[in-house]
C-alpha positions as CSV (number, residue, x, y, z in Angstrom):
1,M,-129.9,-72.6,186.4
2,K,-131.6,-70.0,188.4
3,K,-133.6,-71.3,191.3
4,Y,-137.0,-70.1,192.9
5,K,-137.7,-70.2,196.2
6,S,-141.7,-71.3,196.8
7,K,-143.6,-68.4,198.6
8,S,-144.7,-69.1,202.0
9,L,-148.3,-69.3,202.6
10,V,-147.8,-67.5,206.3
11,V,-146.4,-63.9,205.5
12,Q,-146.6,-62.4,208.9
13,S,-147.5,-63.6,212.6
14,L,-147.6,-62.6,216.0
15,E,-147.0,-65.1,218.9
16,N,-147.5,-65.2,222.5
17,V,-149.1,-61.5,222.5
18,S,-150.9,-60.6,225.9
19,K,-154.6,-59.9,225.8
20,V,-153.8,-56.7,227.6
21,V,-151.6,-55.1,224.7
22,F,-154.5,-55.9,221.9
23,R,-156.8,-54.4,224.4
24,N,-154.7,-51.3,225.0
25,Y,-153.1,-50.8,221.6
26,A,-155.8,-52.4,219.1
27,P,-155.2,-49.8,216.8
28,L,-151.3,-50.3,216.3
29,I,-152.2,-53.8,216.0
30,T,-154.7,-53.7,213.6
31,E,-152.4,-51.5,211.7
32,L,-150.1,-54.0,211.2
33,I,-152.5,-56.7,210.3
34,G,-154.4,-54.8,207.5
35,R,-157.0,-56.9,206.0
36,S,-155.4,-60.1,206.1
37,P,-156.6,-63.5,206.4
38,G,-155.7,-66.3,208.4
39,V,-155.9,-68.2,211.5
40,Y,-155.6,-66.8,215.3
41,A,-154.9,-69.0,218.6
42,L,-156.3,-67.7,221.9
43,Y,-154.5,-69.2,224.9
44,D,-155.1,-69.3,229.1
45,D,-153.4,-70.3,231.5
46,M,-153.4,-74.1,230.7
47,G,-152.4,-73.7,227.2
48,L,-154.4,-73.6,223.9
49,Y,-157.8,-72.7,224.3
50,Y,-159.4,-71.4,221.1
51,V,-158.7,-71.4,217.7
52,G,-160.4,-69.5,215.0
53,K,-160.0,-68.2,211.2
54,S,-161.0,-64.9,209.9
55,V,-161.1,-63.0,206.7
56,D,-160.5,-59.9,208.8
57,L,-158.6,-61.0,212.0
58,K,-158.2,-57.2,213.4
59,G,-161.9,-57.6,213.7
60,R,-162.7,-61.1,215.2
61,V,-159.5,-61.0,217.8
62,H,-161.3,-57.9,218.3
63,H,-164.6,-59.3,218.8
64,H,-163.0,-62.0,221.6
65,L,-162.5,-59.0,224.0
66,K,-166.7,-59.1,224.2
67,D,-168.0,-62.3,223.7
68,R,-167.9,-65.6,225.3
69,H,-164.5,-66.2,225.5
70,K,-163.8,-62.9,227.1
71,A,-163.0,-64.1,230.6
72,S,-161.3,-67.0,229.1
73,W,-158.5,-66.5,227.4
74,T,-154.7,-64.6,228.4
75,H,-152.8,-64.6,225.3
76,F,-153.3,-64.5,221.4
77,S,-151.0,-65.5,218.3
78,L,-151.8,-64.6,214.7
79,Y,-150.5,-66.0,211.6
80,L,-151.5,-63.9,208.6
81,F,-151.6,-65.8,204.9
82,R,-150.6,-64.8,201.6
83,H,-154.0,-65.3,200.4
84,E,-157.8,-66.9,201.7
85,H,-157.6,-69.9,199.9
86,H,-156.3,-72.7,202.4
87,V,-157.8,-70.7,205.8
88,D,-161.0,-73.0,206.1
89,E,-159.1,-76.4,206.0
90,I,-156.2,-75.3,207.9
91,E,-158.0,-73.8,210.4
92,S,-160.2,-77.2,210.4
93,L,-156.8,-79.4,210.7
94,L,-155.4,-77.7,214.0
95,I,-159.1,-77.9,215.5
96,R,-158.6,-81.6,214.7
97,I,-155.4,-82.1,216.0
98,A,-155.6,-80.1,219.1
99,S,-159.4,-80.3,220.3
100,P,-159.0,-76.9,221.9
101,K,-161.7,-76.7,224.8
102,G,-162.9,-73.6,223.6
103,N,-164.2,-74.6,220.1
104,R,-167.6,-76.4,220.9
105,V,-167.9,-77.5,217.3
106,K,-165.1,-79.9,216.0
107,P,-164.7,-80.2,212.4
108,K,-165.4,-83.5,210.7
109,G,-162.6,-82.1,207.7
110,R,-163.2,-83.7,204.3
111,S,-161.8,-87.3,204.3
112,D,-163.8,-89.7,202.3
113,G,-162.1,-92.4,204.4
114,S,-160.1,-93.5,201.2
115,M,-156.7,-93.4,202.9
116,L,-158.1,-95.3,205.7
117,K,-159.4,-98.5,203.9
118,E,-156.3,-98.8,201.9
119,L,-154.2,-99.3,205.1
120,K,-156.9,-101.9,206.2
121,D,-156.6,-103.3,203.1
122,K,-152.7,-103.6,203.5
123,V,-153.1,-105.1,207.1
124,K,-155.0,-107.9,205.6
125,E,-152.5,-108.2,203.1
126,Q,-149.8,-108.1,205.3
127,Q,-151.1,-110.5,207.8
128,R,-152.1,-112.7,205.2
129,Q,-148.4,-113.1,204.3
130,D,-147.4,-113.5,208.2
131,L,-150.0,-116.3,208.5
132,D,-148.7,-117.8,205.1
133,G,-145.3,-117.3,206.5
134,I,-146.2,-119.3,209.8
135,F,-148.7,-122.0,208.7
136,G,-148.2,-122.9,205.4
137,F,-150.0,-120.9,202.1
138,K,-153.6,-121.9,203.2
139,S,-154.1,-118.6,204.5
140,L,-153.6,-117.4,201.1
141,V,-156.5,-119.1,199.2
142,H,-158.9,-116.3,198.4
143,K,-162.1,-116.6,195.7
144,K,-161.2,-115.0,192.5
145,T,-162.2,-111.3,192.5
146,R,-163.4,-109.3,190.0
147,K,-160.4,-106.9,190.1
148,E,-158.2,-110.0,189.5
149,S,-160.7,-110.8,186.7
150,N,-160.2,-107.3,185.1
151,V,-156.8,-106.4,185.3
152,S,-154.0,-107.7,182.6
153,L,-151.0,-109.1,183.2
154,G,-149.7,-106.8,179.8
155,S,-149.9,-104.1,181.2
156,L,-147.5,-104.6,184.2
157,V,-143.9,-105.0,183.0
158,K,-142.0,-103.5,179.9
159,R,-139.8,-106.5,179.5
160,N,-139.2,-110.3,180.7
161,T,-139.3,-110.2,184.8
162,A,-138.4,-113.1,187.0
163,L,-141.2,-114.2,189.6
164,F,-140.8,-116.6,192.7
165,R,-142.2,-118.0,195.2
166,T,-141.3,-120.3,198.2
167,Y,-143.9,-123.0,198.7
168,K,-143.6,-125.9,201.6
169,G,-140.0,-125.4,201.5
170,K,-139.1,-125.4,198.1
171,E,-138.4,-122.4,195.6
172,Y,-140.1,-121.9,192.4
173,K,-139.4,-119.2,189.6
174,A,-141.1,-118.2,186.7
175,I,-140.9,-115.7,183.5
176,L,-143.3,-112.7,183.5
177,T,-143.6,-111.3,179.5
178,P,-144.4,-108.0,178.7
179,E,-147.3,-109.8,176.5
180,G,-148.9,-111.0,179.6
181,F,-147.8,-114.8,179.8
182,I,-146.4,-116.5,182.7
183,R,-143.8,-119.5,181.5
184,L,-143.3,-121.6,184.1
185,R,-141.6,-125.2,183.9
186,G,-141.9,-125.3,179.8
187,K,-145.5,-124.5,180.1
188,I,-147.4,-121.1,179.7
189,Y,-150.0,-119.7,181.7
190,K,-152.5,-116.6,180.5
191,S,-152.8,-115.8,184.6
192,P,-150.9,-115.9,187.9
193,S,-153.7,-117.7,189.4
194,S,-153.3,-120.5,187.0
195,A,-149.7,-120.6,187.0
196,G,-150.1,-120.8,190.9
197,K,-152.6,-123.7,191.0
198,S,-150.1,-126.0,189.3
199,I,-148.1,-125.5,192.2
200,V,-150.5,-125.7,195.1
201,R,-152.6,-128.0,193.4
202,H,-155.3,-126.5,194.7
203,G,-157.4,-122.8,193.8
204,C,-155.2,-119.7,194.8
205,N,-155.0,-115.9,194.5
206,G,-152.0,-115.6,192.1
207,W,-151.7,-112.1,192.4
208,R,-150.9,-112.8,195.9
209,F,-149.0,-115.4,195.5
210,W,-146.3,-114.5,193.1
211,Y,-143.5,-112.0,193.9
212,L,-141.0,-109.8,192.0
213,R,-138.5,-107.0,192.6
214,N,-140.3,-103.9,191.4
215,E,-137.8,-101.0,189.4
216,N,-136.9,-99.7,192.7
217,N,-135.4,-103.6,193.6
218,D,-138.2,-103.9,196.2
219,I,-139.9,-107.3,196.6
220,V,-143.6,-107.0,195.8
221,S,-146.4,-109.0,195.0
222,L,-148.1,-108.6,191.6
223,D,-150.9,-107.1,193.3
224,E,-149.6,-104.1,194.4
225,L,-148.7,-103.3,190.7
226,R,-151.9,-103.5,190.1
């Protein structure tokens, strides 16, 4: 079967070229660039000074020979893109990472904070598990959430799956069926919390109480499957 290589986003580049070259041989450089879109970087004696983007790079860098940046940069790099679709996003990413001193406006980017929220949730869950291992189960006791009440156990597994949990030094095992029931010590439970409560004798979040092995053989909580 023939393999096809994906096309690179960057098609041509010039790196660490002296400003003198651009000033004295601008026509030759602009002939090479054409009207290609891309990003460029200006450097001073200390390193990266400015990052910019343009759909007409030859005109943009030439402009910096006359504007407020004229006396600030000594070398430049150009990266020509195959198309202009990602020019804005890549320029924004470079500025946010490197924070060049010549860029007065720092782009905020398009992040909606969802990844940070997900990380915080995972950290909280890990902290609860760590506390449980040190001090006992009380740290895992939480009120029933709306998320818990709306998720069906029947959508989690395709075959009978072993659930397990160690509580106060004793190992407990149960079976989660594809129909969404939990079989534990000869009884059937319709929710993981009711099955967990039968062990701890008080309210608990069963989604965080029970563990199983997923398709990759990793140990995860029921909550991580939702």
